[in-house]
N, C-alpha and C positions, 0 to 999 in steps of 0.2 A: 181130370188132372189139372186143367187150366183154371178150374175153380178152387183148387187147393183141397180137393176131396180125395180120400184114399181109394185105392182100387185093390182088387184081389185077383191074382192069377193062379190058376191050378194047373200045374204041369205034372208029367208022369213021375218026376223026381221030387215033388213037394208042392205045397200050396203056401203062398206068401201074401202078406199085405204090403202095399207100397204107398208111399206118400212122396209126390214130386218135390224135390228140394226147392226149385225155383218159385213155386207158387204156395209153399207152406208158410203159415204164420205161426207165431208162438202159441196161440191158443189151440190151433189145429194140431200142432206138433205135440203139445201136452196131452191132448185127447188120444192121439194115435200112439204116443210113446210116453206114458206117465212115468216110467222108470228112468227115462233119459239115456237109455243104453242101446237104442236101435242102431245097428250098423248102417253104413252108407254104401250104396251100390253105385259104381262108376263104370264108364266104358273103358275098354282096353286102351283106347287112344289117350284118354285123360290119365289113366294109371301110368302110362309110359312117360307122360309129361312130369308126373310126380315122382318118377324114379322108383316106382313100386315093382317093376317087372323083374327086378333081381331077387324078389322074394318068391318062394316056391308057389304060394297060393295065388300069385298074380302073374306067373310066368307064361301062361298059355296065351299066344297071340289071339286077338279078337274075342276072347272069352270075357264074360263079366267079371268085375273085380269088386270084392266086398272089403270095406275098410272098417276095422274095429273102432267102435265109438269110445274115444278117450274122454276123460272127464271134462277137459277143456274144449271139446268139440261141441260148442253150442250152435244155435241156428246160424248166427252170423259167420262163425268159423266154417261151418259146413257149406254155406253159400260160397265163401271164398275158395273152399276146397273144390267145389264143382265148377266154378266159372273162371277160366284161364285169363280173361281180360282183367281180373283183379289181382293177378299174381304179383305185379310190380307195386300196386298200391297197398296190398295187404300181405306182407311177408308171412308165409305160413309157418306155424310153430314146429310141427312135426316132432319126432319122426312118426310116420304112419305105419300101421301094421296091417297087412293084408291077411284075411282069414279065409278058410275054405268056404266057397259060396253056397254049397249044398244044392238048392233048387236051381240048377244052372239053366234049365230050359225055360223056367218061368222068368228068371232074371233076364235072360237073353231076349225073350219076348217083350219084356217091359222096356228094354232099350230100343226096340223097334217102334214102340208107340210114340216116342218123343218127336220123331220127324213130322208126322201129320199134326201133332199137337203144337209144334213150333217152340218147344221148351228144351232146356238143357238136359242131357242124359245123366241124370243123377236122382237117386231116390233114397229115402229112409226105408229100411226094411223091417217089418214087424209082423205081428200076428194077423192072420187072415180074418176078415169080417165080411159078411154079406155075400151077395152073389158073385161068383167067380167067372172070369173069362179064361179061355184056354189058349196056349201058344198056337195051336192049329188055327183057331178063329182069327187071331191077330195076324198070322202069316197070310191068311186068305183074304184079308181086308183089301177091298179094291180090286180083286181078281176073280172073274174077268172084268175088263173095263166096260162099264155099263152106261156110257154117255148116250144121251139122246139130243136131238135138235130141239131147243126150247123156244127160240124166236129168231126171226131174221128181218132185216130192214135195209133200205138204201142208206148209205152213209158216205156222203162226199167228204174226202179228206184232201189235204193240201196237194199231195203228189198224185192222187187218183180221184178226180171229182165224180167218177161214175161207179165208185166202189159199193159193195154190199157187205154188210156185217151179219154173221151167223153166230148165235150164242148156243153153247152146248152145256148141258147140266147132267149130273149123275148123283146118285145117293151117297157115293163114297168120295166125291170130289170136294176138296176144301173151298173151291171157288169155281166160278163159271169160266170155262175156256171159250175163246172166240176165234173165228176165222174171218179174215178180211179178204173178200174175193174181188180181185182186180180184173176187169174185162170180162169176156164171155168165153166159154169153151169153144175151141176152133179146130178140134181134131188133133191138136198137138198135146203132149203131156204138159201139164201146167208147171210153171216155175214155182216151186214151193219153198218157203222159209219157215223153219221151226224157231220161233222166238220166245224165249222164256221171260216171263215178267221181270222187269227191273224198274222198280219205282224210282230209284235214284237216278238212273241213266235215262229212262224213257220220259219221265215227267220233269225232273229237276235239271237234266242236262249234266249229270255228274261226269267229271273228267277222269275218274278212277277206272272206268271201264270203257268199252266201245259199243255198249248195247244200244244207246240212242241213235248214234250214227248208222249202225247196222240196220236198225229198224227202218229208218227213213230211206236208206240206200236200197233195201230190199223192195220196198213199195215202189220206189222210183223205177227200179229195173223191171218190175212186173208191168208197170204202166207203159214203159218203153216198148216192150215186146207184145203188149196187148192182152196178156192172159197169165194170171198167177194167183196163188193163194198164200196168204200169210197166216200161219197158225200161231195165235198168241196163247201160250201155255201159262197157267197160273201156278208156276213153280219157282217162286222167288228165291234168290240166293242159291241157285243150283239145287233147289229142293229142300233147303233147310229152313226157309221162312225168313221174313223181313227182320225180326228181332235178332235171330241168330246171325243173319248177314251183317247187321250192325256190330255185333260182337266180333265177327271176323274182321270187319273194317278196323276195329280198335286194335286187334292183334296185328294187323298189317301196319298200323302206325307204330307198333313196337318192333317192326323189322321182319315179320314173317310174311311169306308169300301166300297166295290164295289157297294153295294146296295144304301147306303146313298149318294155316289158320283153321281150316275145317277139321283137320286131324286133331289139333290141340283142343278144339271144342268137343271132340268125341264123335264127329260125324264122318260119313263117307266123303271122299273127295268130290263126288258128284252123285247126288241122291235123286236126280230127276228120273221120271218114268216116261220115256218117249213112246211107249205103247199107246198113250193117250192120243198122240198125233195120228197114229195109224188108225185108230177108231174114228177120229174126226174125218180123215180122208175117206174112209169107207162110207161114212154117212153122206159125204159129199159126192160119192160115186167116182172117186179118183183112185185108181189102183196102180197107175203107172205115172211117175212124176220125174221132173228134173229138180234136184234138191240143191238149194243154195246153202252151202255149209262148208266149214273147214274141219268139222268134227266127224271122224270116221264112225264113232259110236252111234250117231244118229242114223247113219246108213245101215249099220248092222242091225239095230233094233227094228227099224222100219221093214227091212227085208225079211227078218225073222217073223214079223207080224203079217206078212203077205203083201206088202207094198213093194212094187218093183221100182228101183231107182235107176232110170235109164241113163242119167248123167249127173255127175257132181259138178256144180257150178261154184267155184271158189268165190269168196268175198274178201276183199282186201281194202282196208282204210288206213290212212296215215296215223301213226302213233302221236301222242303228245307227252310232255314231260311227266304227267301224272299217271299215265297208264302203260308206259313202255315196259315196266317190269311185269305188269299183269299180262300183257300180250306175250312176252317172252316165256312166262310160266305156262301159258296155254300151249305154246309151241313145244317147249322142252319137257314138260312134266305131264301133260294130259293128251299129247299126241295130235294136236291140231295141225292141219296142213293148209298150205296155200295152193 
């Protein structure tokens, strides 16, 4: 999909060909849809943004929505239809007409594929060609978690000069996850922090979030008590990827909070999979931990995966004028606690 190639999904209610809107070019679209009438598949979240849910064919929450291809809906117009960050710059002509999607299971499965691909949840829908994948295969992708330890080495870092880094890799992982081990096992449950990758905060020092300060504060706390593990999870942008995170930033600049920005893009509020962290802890031989977090969901997932959380250790850092709303959204809309 990221190369702009069509895919085929065969579901129990029909087999369809799909071409991702974001990576399609005119030549590829002409080959896929020579008649120029392929309808457009959108997520329910995006359909709600476009005010389509008052139409019967688009009224079912969380179901895929199929938009009839009007003559004026060329590639540029469909890209604007799919990408909410363009709503202000490209006023949409409309009105759009939702039509019955038909192969619902195949379309639902297609929308699941966009998260690991890191692209917008929007497709042209046409005739099936070539080998097909099934919704069951897509749903099973990455389950169970099959990470293994790939490498480890000593890594002195500013807050913990005696740290060790351990890299994990798996066939279904989009990137290598790593653990930074601070100190040595001493009979106590380690202080553990699950830190999701944040290029903007961790590397560039973005003031829009609290990721960078949390990362450094966690390592410093582990060094202070002598024993801890920081799990660095390659799940940028709460699991939607770096490019879509940038799109969410653009929507935030238009006045939306982090939750509404993800929804308008057509993604879950939080698409991360914390079972990855449970597998990493298992490979490190740690099944009982003290977890540094304000997010109850991390505790729930870890315990469901067999990791015992003996204590929740809150993490609190001062806000700044750029991230105060972000922190309030985490507290008020995603259940974060201090």
